[in-house]
N, C-alpha and C positions, 0 to 999 in steps of 0.2 A: 178646213178642207183636207189637209194632210191626215188629220186624225180620223176623219171619216173614211178616207181611202185606205188607211192602214187597218182600221177596224173591219172594213168590208173585205179586204184581202185575208185577214186572219179568219174571218167567218166563212169565206167562200173556199179557201184552200182545202180544209178538211172535207167539205162537201164534194168537191171535185175528186178528191182521192177516194172517198167512199163510193161515189158513182163509178169510177174506173174499176175499183175492186169488184163491185157488184156485176159489172159487165163481164169481167174476166171469169168470175165464178159461173155466171150463166152460160158463157161460152164453153167452159170446161164441163159443166153438167150436160149441155147439149151434145158435146162430143162423146161423153160417156154413155148417154142414152142411145145415141146412134150406134156406138160400138156394141152395146148390149142387145140392141134390137136386130142386129144382123144375124142371119142364120148361123148356127154353130156347125162348122164343118170339121169338127175335131175328131181325129182318130187316135187311138192309144199308141203313141210312138215313143213315149217315155220309158226308159228302162234303167232301173237301178243297177243292173248288172254291169253296165258300161263304166260305173264308177268303182267297181271292185278293186282295180289296181291302186286306187288312192289309199286304200286301207293299209297297203304294205309298201307303198312307194317310198316313204320316208323312214322306213324301218332301219335300224342300225345293224341288223343281222347281215345284210349284204356288205356293208362297209367292214364289219369285223372279218367276214370271209375274205374280202379283197385284201385287207391288211395282212392276213395270214399267208397270202400267196407270195411266192418268190418274185421279186421284181416290182412289187407294188410300191409306188412312191407316194409321199404325202401329196404331191401335185396331182397325181392320178386320182386319188381319193377325193381331193378338193374339186377336181373337174367333174367327177361323177356326182358328187353332192350338188354342185351347181346345176348340172343337167337335170337331175331329178327334181330339184327345186323348180326349174322352169316347166317341166312336164306337169308337176303337181299344180302349179299356178294355172296352166291350161285346163286341166281337169276341173279345178275349182271354179274357173270362169264358166265352163260348160254346165257345171252343177247349178250355179247361180241362175244361169239363163233358163235351164230346164225347170228349175223350181218356180221361177217367176211366170213362165209360160203355163205351167201346170196350175199355179194359183189363179191366173187369169181365166183359164178354161173352167176351173172349178167354180169360180165366182160367177161366170156366165151361166153355168148349169144351175147354180143355186138361185140366181135371179130369175131365170126362165122356168124354174120348177113350178109345178102346179101347187105344191104344198109349201107351207111356211118353213123356210130353212135358216132361220136366225141362228140356231145352234151351230149349224155348219159354218156360217159366215163368221161367227164369233170364234170358233175353233180355227178357222183359216187365218184370221187376224193374229191369234195367239201363235200359230205356227210360223207366220211370217216374222213376227217379232223374235221368236226363239231362233229362227234361221238367221236373221240379220245379226243377232248377238253372236251366234256361233261363227258366222263368217268373219266378224270382227276379231273374235278370239283366235281363229285359225290364221288370219292374216298377221296378227301381232306375233303369234308364235312362229309363223313362217319366217319372219324377219330374224328371230332368234335362231332358227334352224340353219340359216345361211352361215352362221358363225359357230355351228356345231354345239349349240347350247341346249337344245331339246327338240322334241318332236310333238306334233299335235295329232291326237287321234281324231279322225274325221268321221268316225263311225256314227256319232250323234247326228251330224248333218245328213249323212246318207240315210239314216233311219227316219229323220223328219221328211225327207224327200220320198222315201218308200211309203210312209203313211199317207202322204198326199196323193201319191200315185194310186194306192189302193182305193182311196176314197173316190178319186176321179174315175177309176175303172168301174166302181160300183154305181156311180151316177150317170156315166156316159150312156147315151142311147146306143142300141145295138146297130151295127152297120146295116145300111139299107133302110133304116127307119128315119123318116124325115120329121122334123118338128115344125108344126104349123103355127 
């Protein structure tokens, strides 16, 4: 009797897990279909220009200038470095948010497009992977920056976002045109 109960439990447990996973996947797919079937009320609000200050925010030129000024103390330089670090992190978070919103809008446009856009979806996935790797690298180097060990050029991330924005602007419907 115990052997039969143990065998039954061993056989049923994976089945229950598989059924639960299937239900979760179906729910996620239904949510995704619902999101993609809603009308796209996207207007081009993304601007790469707002991330321009990131390109020079961590530059050492300002710190060299500050050190050359009379009355500049190491504590003042350290405080400025910390403040710039915090501002840069804010910009980086905004860039990530805008990138993901632009990716979602572009994916919606590709899915709702009348023509086959597999090439665009593939390029979008590659851009997302590159962007994620870039964000990881920037965050690692940002930790080093706090200790004055180096700086990370974020131009690559901004260029990825700019490419995504240009693709999005090219695919976006003109204002006033509704998609049926």
